[in-house]
TIRO-393308 format. One record per residue: chain; x, y, z of N, C-alpha, C in turn; residue number from 1; residue in one letter. Coordinates in steps of 0.05 Angstrom, whole numbers, padded with zeros to 5 digits. Example, Ala and Ser with C-alpha at 12.3 -4.5 7.8 and 13.67 -1.06 7.14 Angstrom:
% TIRO-393308
REC  c     npx     npy     npz    capx    capy    capz     cpx     cpy     cpz    k  r
REC  A   00264  -00114   00156   00246  -00090   00156   00264  -00066   00156    1  A
REC  A   00257  -00045   00142   00273  -00021   00143   00258   00001   00157    2  S
This chain:
% TIRO-393308
REC  c     npx     npy     npz    capx    capy    capz     cpx     cpy     cpz    k  r
REC  A   01712   02360   00666   01724   02386   00663   01727   02388   00632    1  X
REC  A   01726   02375   00615   01730   02379   00588   01701   02390   00575    2  X
REC  A   01681   02382   00592   01656   02397   00583   01650   02421   00597    3  X
REC  A   01665   02431   00617   01659   02445   00633   01658   02474   00620    4  X
REC  A   01648   02494   00626   01650   02525   00612   01677   02537   00618    5  X
REC  A   01685   02556   00609   01711   02573   00603   01718   02577   00633    6  X
REC  A   01702   02587   00649   01707   02599   00675   01716   02580   00693    7  X
REC  A   01694   02556   00697   01700   02529   00713   01728   02516   00702    8  X
REC  A   01734   02520   00682   01759   02514   00670   01782   02526   00681    9  X
REC  A   01778   02552   00680   01801   02573   00690   01809   02568   00725   10  X
REC  A   01784   02565   00735   01782   02565   00771   01802   02538   00770   11  X
REC  A   01793   02517   00758   01803   02492   00757   01836   02498   00756   12  X
REC  A   01845   02500   00731   01871   02507   00723   01894   02521   00754   13  X
REC  A   01871   02545   00763   01882   02558   00786   01890   02545   00808   14  X
REC  A   01869   02522   00807   01870   02512   00848   01878   02487   00845   15  X
REC  A   01884   02474   00817   01890   02447   00828   01917   02446   00830   16  X
REC  A   01935   02463   00823   01965   02465   00839   01969   02468   00863   17  X
REC  A   01949   02486   00871   01940   02490   00900   01931   02459   00920   18  X
REC  A   01915   02450   00907   01916   02420   00917   01930   02398   00911   19  X
REC  A   01956   02402   00893   01979   02381   00893   01998   02396   00919   20  X
REC  A   01998   02420   00925   02023   02432   00936   02014   02423   00965   21  X
REC  A   01987   02421   00970   01974   02405   00996   01984   02375   00998   22  X
REC  A   01979   02365   00971   01985   02337   00973   02016   02334   00978   23  X
REC  A   02028   02347   00968   02058   02346   00975   02069   02349   01006   24  X
REC  A   02056   02368   01019   02057   02373   01046   02044   02349   01061   25  X
REC  A   02023   02339   01047   02015   02314   01060   02035   02289   01061   26  X
REC  A   02045   02283   01042   02064   02257   01034   02086   02269   01049   27  X
REC  A   02101   02291   01049   02121   02300   01059   02126   02300   01088   28  X
REC  A   02095   02297   01100   02093   02295   01128   02094   02321   01141   29  X
REC  A   02097   02349   01124   02102   02375   01131   02070   02392   01135   30  X
REC  A   02081   02408   01155   02045   02430   01158   02054   02449   01142   31  X
REC  A   02027   02451   01133   02028   02482   01109   02024   02503   01126   32  X
REC  A   02030   02523   01114   02026   02546   01131   02000   02558   01122   33  X
REC  A   01993   02577   01129   01959   02592   01138   01962   02603   01112   34  X
REC  A   01979   02615   01095   01974   02623   01072   01958   02600   01046   35  X
REC  A   01974   02571   01047   01958   02545   01032   01941   02541   01053   36  X
REC  A   01931   02540   01075   01912   02527   01077   01889   02549   01073   37  X
REC  A   01893   02571   01073   01871   02587   01060   01863   02584   01030   38  X
REC  A   01888   02589   01015   01886   02575   00989   01867   02552   00987   39  X
REC  A   01872   02536   00999   01863   02503   00996   01826   02509   01000   40  X
REC  A   01823   02519   01026   01797   02528   01035   01782   02533   01011   41  X
REC  A   01791   02560   01002   01776   02579   00974   01773   02551   00956   42  X
REC  A   01798   02541   00950   01801   02508   00927   01775   02492   00934   43  X
REC  A   01766   02487   00951   01762   02464   00958   01723   02475   00960   44  X
REC  A   01711   02495   00968   01697   02498   00957   01687   02506   00933   45  X
REC  A   01707   02523   00909   01703   02526   00888   01703   02503   00869   46  X
REC  A   01727   02482   00879   01731   02463   00857   01733   02432   00868   47  X
REC  A   01746   02432   00890   01751   02405   00898   01724   02392   00908   48  X
REC  A   01714   02402   00926   01679   02390   00937   01663   02384   00909   49  X
REC  A   01661   02404   00891   01641   02390   00869   01653   02373   00851   50  X
REC  A   01677   02365   00853   01687   02348   00835   01689   02317   00851   51  X
REC  A   01690   02320   00877   01686   02294   00901   01658   02294   00895   52  X
REC  A   01636   02310   00892   01610   02299   00891   01606   02282   00870   53  X
REC  A   01616   02299   00842   01610   02284   00821   01625   02250   00819   54  X
REC  A   01643   02256   00835   01655   02223   00831   01639   02204   00849   55  X
REC  A   01624   02217   00869   01605   02200   00887   01626   02200   00913   56  X
REC  A   01647   02221   00917   01666   02213   00936   01658   02238   00963   57  X
REC  A   01637   02254   00960   01630   02274   00978   01632   02265   01013   58  X
REC  A   01627   02241   01014   01623   02234   01046   01643   02209   01051   59  X
REC  A   01663   02206   01030   01685   02187   01038   01703   02184   01058   60  X
REC  A   01708   02169   01071   01727   02177   01098   01749   02156   01092   61  X
REC  A   01748   02134   01080   01772   02112   01080   01762   02102   01052   62  X
REC  A   01797   02108   01029   01790   02102   01008   01814   02084   01004   63  X
REC  A   01814   02060   00988   01834   02042   00986   01831   02030   00959   64  X
REC  A   01856   02028   00940   01859   02015   00924   01868   01986   00912   65  X
REC  A   01861   01965   00903   01873   01939   00901   01879   01936   00869   66  X
REC  A   01896   01919   00871   01896   01905   00843   01922   01915   00830   67  X
REC  A   01925   01930   00808   01945   01939   00792   01957   01965   00805   68  X
REC  A   01981   01967   00816   01989   01993   00829   01981   02018   00811   69  X
REC  A   01968   02040   00828   01967   02062   00816   01986   02084   00817   70  X
REC  A   01997   02103   00796   02019   02120   00789   02016   02144   00815   71  X
REC  A   02043   02153   00817   02041   02176   00838   02026   02196   00831   72  X
REC  A   02025   02199   00802   02002   02227   00797   01975   02221   00810   73  X
REC  A   01966   02198   00806   01947   02190   00815   01935   02191   00843   74  X
REC  A   01956   02184   00861   01956   02189   00887   01948   02220   00897   75  X
REC  A   01972   02229   00880   01976   02265   00884   01946   02279   00875   76  X
REC  A   01936   02263   00854   01900   02277   00840   01891   02274   00869   77  X
REC  A   01882   02245   00871   01859   02246   00896   01865   02262   00920   78  X
REC  A   01890   02259   00932   01901   02272   00958   01898   02302   00958   79  X
REC  A   01896   02314   00929   01893   02345   00917   01866   02346   00927   80  X
REC  A   01845   02332   00922   01816   02336   00930   01806   02331   00954   81  X
REC  A   01833   02321   00969   01820   02321   01002   01815   02286   01005   82  X
REC  A   01822   02264   00987   01820   02242   00992   01848   02226   00992   83  X
REC  A   01847   02211   01020   01875   02200   01030   01871   02164   01015   84  X
REC  A   01877   02166   00988   01870   02141   00974   01900   02122   00989   85  X
REC  A   01903   02100   00990   01918   02080   01007   01917   02057   00986   86  X
REC  A   01937   02035   00982   01939   02019   00976   01937   01990   00998   87  X
REC  A   01927   01969   00986   01924   01941   00999   01932   01919   00985   88  X
REC  A   01940   01897   00995   01945   01873   00983   01924   01847   00990   89  X
REC  A   01914   01837   00975   01895   01808   00990   01901   01789   00970   90  X
REC  A   01892   01764   00982   01890   01748   00957   01869   01726   00976   91  X
REC  A   01856   01709   00952   01827   01698   00960   01838   01678   00988   92  X
REC  A   01863   01665   00980   01873   01641   00995   01875   01655   01027   93  X
REC  A   01882   01671   01028   01900   01684   01055   01886   01709   01064   94  X
REC  A   01863   01730   01051   01856   01747   01063   01876   01771   01057   95  X
REC  A   01875   01788   01068   01885   01813   01066   01907   01810   01082   96  X
REC  A   01934   01817   01075   01958   01819   01089   01978   01847   01091   97  X
REC  A   01974   01859   01069   01991   01885   01080   01967   01911   01068   98  X
REC  A   01974   01929   01079   01957   01952   01070   01973   01978   01081   99  X
REC  A   01970   02004   01066   01979   02027   01076   01961   02033   01100  100  X
REC  A   01972   02051   01127   01960   02047   01149   01967   02088   01156  101  X
REC  A   01940   02092   01164   01945   02124   01174   01951   02139   01151  102  X
REC  A   01969   02161   01151   01986   02174   01132   02010   02163   01124  103  X
REC  A   02015   02143   01128   02046   02125   01117   02041   02110   01090  104  X
REC  A   02035   02133   01074   02025   02120   01042   02060   02125   01025  105  X
REC  A   02066   02098   01018   02090   02104   00994   02087   02092   00980  106  X
REC  A   02086   02110   00946   02074   02108   00926   02079   02073   00916  107  X
REC  A   02107   02070   00921   02118   02040   00913   02116   02015   00925  108  X
REC  A   02101   02028   00941   02091   01999   00962   02063   01992   00964  109  X
REC  A   02058   01969   00980   02033   01961   00981   02031   01966   01016  110  X
REC  A   02043   01971   01028   02041   01982   01057   02057   01956   01068  111  X
REC  A   02051   01958   01102   02058   01942   01113   02041   01916   01125  112  X
REC  A   02060   01910   01139   02040   01880   01142   02023   01877   01170  113  X
REC  A   02000   01873   01165   01973   01871   01185   01977   01861   01209  114  X
REC  A   01969   01869   01229   01965   01854   01253   01954   01829   01254  115  X
REC  A   01968   01805   01270   01960   01779   01264   01966   01759   01244  116  X
REC  A   01985   01772   01221   01995   01760   01199   02029   01765   01198  117  X
REC  A   02033   01739   01186   02063   01732   01183   02069   01730   01161  118  X
REC  A   02095   01744   01155   02102   01750   01125   02131   01739   01128  119  X
REC  A   02145   01724   01107   02174   01727   01096   02174   01720   01076  120  X
REC  A   02198   01727   01057   02205   01725   01040   02224   01701   01031  121  X
REC  A   02210   01683   01014   02229   01664   01010   02254   01671   00994  122  X
REC  A   02276   01651   00991   02297   01652   00977   02294   01656   00943  123  X
REC  A   02274   01647   00939   02267   01660   00910   02253   01687   00905  124  X
REC  A   02257   01698   00931   02236   01725   00930   02212   01720   00927  125  X
REC  A   02196   01698   00935   02163   01694   00934   02155   01703   00960  126  X
REC  A   02129   01722   00965   02119   01720   00989   02107   01701   01001  127  X
REC  A   02116   01696   01023   02094   01676   01042   02083   01683   01063  128  X
REC  A   02058   01677   01066   02040   01688   01086   02031   01660   01103  129  X
REC  A   02030   01672   01129   02011   01656   01153   01992   01670   01167  130  X
REC  A   01966   01658   01169   01957   01679   01184   01930   01659   01196  131  X
REC  A   01910   01671   01206   01889   01653   01214   01869   01651   01192  132  X
REC  A   01874   01665   01172   01850   01670   01151   01860   01658   01133  133  X
REC  A   01884   01636   01132   01892   01617   01107   01870   01592   01101  134  X
REC  A   01865   01593   01073   01844   01577   01080   01855   01550   01080  135  X
REC  A   01831   01524   01077   01836   01500   01081   01850   01484   01061  136  X
REC  A   01844   01488   01040   01858   01478   01013   01835   01482   00996  137  X
REC  A   01844   01470   00969   01823   01479   00944   01807   01457   00942  138  X
REC  A   01782   01458   00935   01759   01437   00935   01765   01417   00912  139  X
REC  A   01765   01394   00930   01779   01363   00914   01798   01365   00902  140  X
REC  A   01820   01383   00911   01846   01386   00893   01864   01385   00912  141  X
REC  A   01872   01361   00920   01895   01367   00952   01922   01365   00930  142  X
REC  A   01926   01357   00908   01956   01367   00896   01959   01390   00899  143  X
REC  A   01946   01408   00885   01950   01440   00885   01943   01451   00915  144  X
REC  A   01934   01442   00929   01938   01444   00959   01966   01438   00968  145  X
REC  A   01974   01413   00969   01999   01408   00978   02022   01428   00966  146  X
REC  A   02016   01441   00938   02036   01452   00930   02030   01486   00940  147  X
REC  A   02010   01486   00947   02011   01519   00956   02012   01521   00978  148  X
REC  A   02004   01507   00998   02007   01509   01029   02025   01488   01041  149  X
REC  A   02044   01495   01046   02071   01486   01061   02070   01487   01094  150  X
REC  A   02059   01473   01108   02065   01481   01136   02044   01499   01139  151  X
REC  A   02045   01521   01153   02030   01545   01158   02030   01557   01134  152  X
REC  A   02050   01561   01127   02059   01582   01101   02047   01578   01073  153  X
REC  A   02021   01597   01069   02016   01598   01037   02036   01612   01021  154  X
REC  A   02039   01597   00989   02056   01604   00979   02037   01621   00961  155  X
REC  A   02044   01647   00953   02033   01663   00942   02032   01662   00910  156  X
REC  A   02060   01662   00897   02070   01665   00872   02073   01690   00867  157  X
REC  A   02074   01699   00888   02080   01736   00873   02105   01741   00891  158  X
REC  A   02122   01754   00875   02148   01763   00890   02146   01790   00895  159  X
REC  A   02166   01798   00918   02167   01825   00931   02187   01822   00949  160  X
REC  A   02191   01840   00964   02218   01846   00979   02207   01868   01005  161  X
REC  A   02220   01868   01020   02209   01884   01045   02231   01914   01041  162  X
REC  A   02221   01940   01046   02240   01960   01051   02243   01967   01076  163  X
REC  A   02264   01989   01078   02279   01990   01100   02258   02000   01124  164  X
REC  A   02241   02009   01114   02214   02018   01130   02201   01997   01140  165  X
REC  A   02203   01974   01131   02182   01954   01135   02164   01951   01123  166  X
REC  A   02159   01965   01098   02139   01958   01085   02148   01940   01055  167  X
REC  A   02123   01934   01042   02130   01906   01024   02124   01920   00991  168  X
REC  A   02143   01917   00976   02138   01923   00948   02130   01896   00931  169  X
REC  A   02109   01906   00922   02102   01878   00898   02123   01881   00878  170  X
REC  A   02126   01863   00869   02144   01862   00837   02131   01854   00817  171  X
REC  A   02126   01821   00818   02110   01810   00797   02109   01779   00806  172  X
REC  A   02092   01767   00788   02090   01730   00789   02121   01724   00790  173  X
REC  A   02127   01713   00808   02153   01694   00815   02163   01684   00785  174  X
REC  A   02146   01670   00768   02154   01656   00745   02158   01676   00727  175  X
REC  A   02151   01709   00731   02159   01726   00712   02183   01739   00715  176  X
REC  A   02199   01731   00739   02223   01747   00746   02241   01734   00727  177  X
REC  A   02268   01752   00723   02286   01742   00705   02314   01743   00723  178  X
REC  A   02331   01727   00719   02351   01722   00734   02378   01738   00714  179  X
REC  A   02397   01744   00728   02420   01761   00719   02449   01745   00725  180  X
REC  A   02466   01743   00717   02491   01737   00716   02499   01730   00743  181  X
REC  A   02490   01748   00759   02503   01747   00792   02482   01730   00807  182  X
REC  A   02459   01719   00796   02440   01712   00815   02418   01731   00820  183  X
REC  A   02422   01751   00820   02402   01770   00832   02373   01770   00814  184  X
REC  A   02349   01765   00825   02328   01765   00800   02312   01793   00802  185  X
REC  A   02302   01801   00782   02290   01827   00783   02263   01824   00764  186  X
REC  A   02244   01842   00761   02218   01847   00744   02212   01858   00728  187  X
REC  A   02218   01857   00705   02225   01864   00682   02194   01885   00682  188  X
REC  A   02173   01878   00685   02145   01893   00682   02147   01912   00703  189  X
REC  A   02150   01900   00730   02151   01920   00742   02167   01953   00744  190  X
REC  A   02192   01947   00740   02208   01968   00726   02201   01985   00706  191  X
REC  A   02195   01967   00681   02172   01988   00663   02148   01997   00668  192  X
REC  A   02132   01988   00687   02113   01998   00700   02117   02023   00715  193  X
REC  A   02140   02025   00728   02153   02049   00736   02162   02068   00722  194  X
REC  A   02174   02063   00702   02183   02082   00682   02156   02093   00669  195  X
REC  A   02139   02077   00664   02116   02088   00648   02103   02110   00667  196  X
REC  A   02102   02106   00694   02089   02134   00705   02097   02162   00699  197  X
REC  A   02120   02160   00693   02137   02179   00688   02120   02197   00658  198  X
REC  A   02118   02227   00661   02097   02240   00640   02117   02237   00615  199  X
REC  A   02142   02229   00610   02160   02234   00593   02168   02207   00575  200  X
REC  A   02162   02187   00585   02166   02155   00581   02137   02148   00574  201  X
REC  A   02129   02143   00548   02113   02128   00538   02106   02092   00544  202  X
REC  A   02131   02089   00540   02137   02053   00535   02162   02055   00546  203  X
REC  A   02165   02023   00552   02191   02015   00559   02199   01984   00555  204  X
REC  A   02226   01979   00555   02232   01948   00553   02259   01946   00570  205  X
REC  A   02252   01933   00592   02274   01924   00605   02292   01894   00596  206  X
REC  A   02317   01900   00589   02332   01880   00585   02357   01874   00608  207  X
REC  A   02359   01841   00607   02380   01833   00626   02368   01801   00627  208  X
REC  A   02390   01786   00627   02390   01751   00643   02407   01741   00644  209  X
REC  A   02412   01719   00644   02431   01703   00655   02460   01710   00640  210  X
REC  A   02459   01721   00615   02485   01727   00606   02491   01756   00607  211  X
REC  A   02477   01768   00628   02487   01799   00636   02487   01806   00658  212  X
REC  A   02506   01826   00675   02513   01820   00699   02492   01851   00708  213  X
REC  A   02475   01864   00689   02465   01893   00698   02440   01892   00686  214  X
REC  A   02420   01910   00689   02393   01913   00679   02400   01934   00660  215  X
REC  A   02386   01938   00633   02393   01962   00615   02362   01955   00607  216  X
REC  A   02353   01980   00595   02327   01990   00582   02331   02004   00550  217  X
REC  A   02307   02001   00541   02296   02016   00515   02275   02032   00523  218  X
REC  A   02272   02055   00516   02251   02074   00520   02240   02089   00499  219  X
REC  A   02217   02087   00503   02199   02108   00485   02187   02130   00494  220  X
REC  A   02196   02159   00484   02189   02180   00493   02163   02187   00488  221  X
REC  A   02144   02205   00505   02125   02215   00495   02126   02239   00476  222  X
REC  A   02118   02233   00449   02126   02250   00435   02109   02279   00439  223  X
REC  A   02078   02272   00449   02064   02296   00450   02070   02316   00475  224  X
REC  A   02080   02299   00494   02085   02319   00520   02112   02336   00515  225  X
REC  A   02133   02319   00497   02155   02327   00503   02164   02347   00474  226  X
REC  A   02143   02340   00458   02147   02366   00435   02137   02392   00448  227  X
REC  A   02114   02388   00458   02105   02417   00471   02128   02428   00486  228  X
REC  A   02143   02404   00505   02163   02412   00522   02184   02431   00515  229  X
REC  A   02195   02415   00487   02210   02429   00472   02206   02450   00453  230  X
REC  A   02186   02454   00454   02169   02489   00441   02173   02503   00463  231  X
REC  A   02162   02507   00483   02163   02519   00506   02189   02524   00511  232  X
REC  A   02210   02506   00508   02239   02511   00512   02259   02527   00491  233  X
REC  A   02246   02523   00472   02258   02537   00444   02277   02522   00434  234  X
REC  A   02266   02491   00429   02293   02472   00429   02276   02464   00401  235  X
REC  A   02291   02461   00376   02282   02462   00348   02286   02429   00345  236  X
REC  A   02265   02418   00330   02271   02386   00320   02247   02386   00297  237  X
REC  A   02256   02362   00281   02237   02359   00254   02224   02331   00264  238  X
REC  A   02227   02309   00271   02217   02289   00278   02218   02280   00301  239  X
REC  A   02203   02250   00307   02203   02239   00331   02230   02229   00336  240  X
REC  A   02244   02220   00309   02271   02213   00317   02290   02228   00323  241  X
REC  A   02291   02252   00310   02303   02279   00322   02298   02286   00341  242  X
REC  A   02273   02289   00360   02272   02297   00386   02277   02274   00406  243  X
REC  A   02280   02247   00398   02283   02226   00417   02314   02232   00425  244  X
REC  A   02330   02243   00409   02357   02240   00411   02370   02264   00422  245  X
REC  A   02354   02289   00429   02358   02311   00435   02377   02304   00466  246  X
REC  A   02396   02320   00471   02409   02315   00495   02397   02330   00519  247  X
REC  A   02371   02348   00516   02359   02362   00535   02337   02341   00544  248  X
REC  A   02329   02326   00524   02311   02300   00525   02315   02282   00546  249  X
REC  A   02342   02274   00542   02360   02247   00553   02360   02257   00580  250  X
REC  A   02368   02288   00584   02367   02300   00617   02344   02294   00634  251  X
REC  A   02323   02296   00611   02298   02300   00625   02287   02264   00638  252  X
REC  A   02297   02250   00622   02293   02227   00625   02313   02206   00640  253  X
REC  A   02331   02218   00637   02352   02209   00662   02350   02210   00689  254  X
REC  A   02339   02230   00691   02320   02234   00728   02305   02218   00729  255  X
REC  A   02287   02214   00711   02262   02190   00718   02272   02160   00722  256  X
REC  A   02296   02155   00699   02305   02132   00708   02322   02128   00736  257  X
REC  A   02336   02144   00737   02351   02158   00768   02328   02148   00789  258  X
REC  A   02309   02163   00782   02288   02167   00810   02276   02133   00815  259  X
REC  A   02272   02119   00792   02257   02095   00796   02278   02070   00807  260  X
REC  A   02310   02083   00793   02322   02055   00798   02325   02063   00832  261  X
REC  A   02328   02083   00846   02339   02091   00878   02316   02073   00892  262  X
REC  A   02293   02061   00881   02278   02045   00895   02276   02021   00897  263  X
REC  A   02297   02017   00876   02301   01982   00872   02328   01968   00886  264  X
REC  A   02329   01946   00888   02357   01930   00897   02376   01943   00877  265  X
REC  A   02398   01942   00895   02430   01951   00869   02431   01933   00853  266  X
REC  A   02422   01911   00850   02434   01889   00823   02416   01897   00803  267  X
REC  A   02386   01913   00818   02363   01907   00793   02356   01935   00781  268  X
REC  A   02379   01954   00787   02378   01979   00774   02389   01985   00750  269  X
REC  A   02381   02009   00734   02380   02006   00711   02407   02016   00704  270  X
REC  A   02432   02012   00691   02453   02022   00688   02456   02038   00663  271  X
REC  A   02444   02024   00642   02451   02035   00615   02421   02036   00599  272  X
REC  A   02411   02058   00586   02392   02060   00574   02397   02071   00548  273  X
REC  A   02374   02078   00532   02370   02092   00500   02339   02098   00502  274  X
REC  A   02337   02119   00477   02311   02126   00470   02310   02111   00443  275  X
REC  A   02300   02094   00438   02287   02086   00408   02286   02105   00391  276  X
REC  A   02289   02106   00360   02281   02127   00342   02251   02121   00336  277  X
REC  A   02234   02106   00346   02206   02104   00337   02193   02092   00361  278  X
REC  A   02166   02090   00355   02147   02077   00377   02145   02049   00368  279  X
REC  A   02140   02037   00395   02136   02004   00386   02115   02005   00379  280  X
REC  A   02108   01986   00357   02082   01981   00337   02071   01961   00336  281  X
REC  A   02046   01954   00342   02034   01929   00349   02027   01919   00314  282  X
REC  A   02025   01936   00295   02033   01930   00267   02058   01920   00262  283  X
REC  A   02080   01922   00271   02102   01907   00264   02103   01889   00284  284  X
REC  A   02091   01876   00294   02094   01850   00313   02114   01852   00339  285  X
REC  A   02111   01882   00341   02134   01890   00362   02108   01892   00396  286  X
REC  A   02081   01895   00393   02065   01888   00420   02043   01876   00405  287  X
REC  A   02032   01862   00428   02006   01848   00423   01986   01870   00419  288  X
REC  A   01961   01866   00411   01939   01885   00406   01928   01894   00429  289  X
REC  A   01942   01885   00455   01932   01903   00483   01960   01909   00494  290  X
REC  A   01972   01916   00467   01998   01933   00478   02021   01924   00500  291  X
REC  A   02020   01893   00501   02041   01880   00516   02061   01874   00495  292  X
REC  A   02085   01877   00509   02109   01873   00497   02116   01845   00487  293  X
REC  A   02126   01839   00464   02132   01814   00451   02161   01807   00459  294  X
REC  A   02167   01806   00479   02196   01803   00490   02215   01790   00467  295  X
REC  A   02209   01763   00468   02236   01751   00456   02236   01756   00419  296  X
REC  A   02211   01767   00406   02214   01784   00384   02229   01803   00382  297  X
REC  A   02227   01822   00402   02233   01847   00405   02262   01847   00415  298  X
REC  A   02275   01830   00434   02301   01821   00437   02313   01811   00408  299  X
REC  A   02306   01805   00396   02317   01787   00372   02324   01817   00348  300  X
REC  A   02295   01838   00347   02297   01849   00325   02312   01877   00331  301  X
REC  A   02322   01880   00361   02336   01906   00372   02363   01888   00382  302  X
REC  A   02371   01867   00364   02400   01856   00378   02420   01871   00377  303  X
REC  A   02423   01896   00358   02440   01907   00357   02448   01929   00374  304  X
REC  A   02416   01941   00383   02421   01962   00404   02428   01948   00431  305  X
REC  A   02413   01921   00434   02419   01911   00459   02455   01906   00464  306  X
REC  A   02464   01899   00445   02489   01893   00447   02506   01916   00453  307  X
REC  A   02492   01937   00441   02514   01959   00443   02509   01968   00475  308  X
REC  A   02484   01968   00483   02479   01972   00517   02493   01958   00535  309  X
REC  A   02506   01936   00522   02521   01914   00548   02550   01926   00526  310  X
REC  A   02553   01939   00515   02586   01940   00502   02596   01965   00519  311  X
REC  A   02608   01980   00504   02623   02006   00515   02623   02027   00501  312  X
REC  A   02601   02027   00475   02606   02050   00460   02582   02069   00474  313  X
REC  A   02580   02096   00463   02555   02112   00476   02546   02119   00446  314  X
REC  A   02538   02103   00427   02525   02111   00405   02523   02086   00385  315  X
REC  A   02500   02082   00371   02497   02062   00348   02483   02072   00328  316  X
REC  A   02485   02063   00299   02468   02072   00285   02452   02054   00275  317  X
REC  A   02429   02063   00278   02405   02042   00274   02396   02037   00242  318  X
REC  A   02391   02025   00230   02371   02030   00208   02348   02010   00205  319  X
REC  A   02328   02027   00191   02302   02026   00195   02288   02026   00164  320  X
REC  A   02273   02002   00160   02260   02006   00135   02235   02014   00136  321  X
REC  A   02232   02042   00119   02203   02051   00111   02189   02043   00087  322  X
REC  A   02166   02049   00092   02143   02053   00064   02135   02074   00063  323  X
REC  A   02134   02084   00031   02130   02111   00026   02106   02103   00015  324  X
REC  A   02083   02124   00016   02054   02125   00004   02053   02111  -00019  325  X
REC  A   02077   02119  -00036   02069   02109  -00070   02084   02083  -00069  326  X
REC  A   02082   02067  -00049   02096   02037  -00045   02119   02026  -00042  327  X
REC  A   02141   02048  -00050   02168   02046  -00054   02180   02044  -00021  328  X
REC  A   02196   02022  -00021   02211   02024   00006   02240   02027   00009  329  X
REC  A   02243   02044   00030   02278   02050   00037   02285   02044   00059  330  X
REC  A   02309   02058   00070   02325   02050   00087   02328   02072   00097  331  X
REC  A   02324   02082   00124   02338   02108   00139   02355   02096   00157  332  X
REC  A   02372   02108   00166   02395   02107   00181   02395   02130   00209  333  X
REC  A   02398   02122   00235   02385   02138   00254   02408   02137   00280  334  X
REC  A   02429   02154   00287   02445   02150   00306   02425   02150   00331  335  X
REC  A   02432   02137   00355   02417   02131   00376   02440   02134   00396  336  X
REC  A   02436   02150   00419   02457   02151   00434   02452   02134   00463  337  X
REC  A   02470   02126   00479   02469   02103   00496   02476   02127   00518  338  X
REC  A   02465   02126   00543   02466   02136   00566   02479   02113   00590  339  X
REC  A   02502   02116   00607   02502   02105   00629   02496   02116   00652  340  X
REC  A   02490   02100   00672   02484   02110   00704   02505   02104   00721  341  X
REC  A   02512   02116   00738   02526   02104   00765   02515   02088   00775  342  X
């Protein structure tokens, strides 16, 4: 689209919202009326069919994705094109165990258990699988086989849980779960990934361990998107730090945090959060070069903010060292708000 002419770009901008509306009808299992069907028919001829042809999907009938979870926006985009994308979960030692079927697609899950497959969740939250597709063992490695294959159950090493609808939510590797004071285990990277699906949140770090009774989070806002949003809504700001602490911005992110938390077990929901006054920076050793959080370093660096998240205050003043172009250094102070959720 970026290389398309002005007319094609205009048509794309006009009909993509129609596609999204039809996608929302689909996922809500509602029937669109004749007006929306007619608009989509025109949009399919003018926009969606040519895009599918470009992707090589013009004759696709069944489409699955596996590996890392896709964002809801990705599912909506493909559905807008007329492609019903579904997720599945498989592992070399046990074959495919879960999949979305028919039109029962839940963004946060990897689907329901397939026929002739048995699944249970261990007391540690690990996904255990039994089926006719289970492997016989690791080649010339009986110790590893005994560790992973106990009776008929293959221990995947992956953590997950069943939803009320019987679908499975994949969290993370069991070894990467963190335990709260009450004994509940949660997956920081799972929650952080779901938060990053929001257009308003660029990055996130979840906190909570054996010394904490609930989960908290430090969020990094998306300055480009929220900067444009603020301008459109006539909200003045000067810097990233200033924009990040605007009440209107917190109202937007609070809805996103509540949306993510609603799909989590009660003990794993984010109870308090804050916007950091700056972005996470690999040059300051906060992230690896592949943008993974350096948790131990970060928890020490932002210890004051973390203590405030587990305290009773609604604001903390953070100090940050800055380096000017002429080589001088200084310290700036920024008041940072803390939001509590029910």
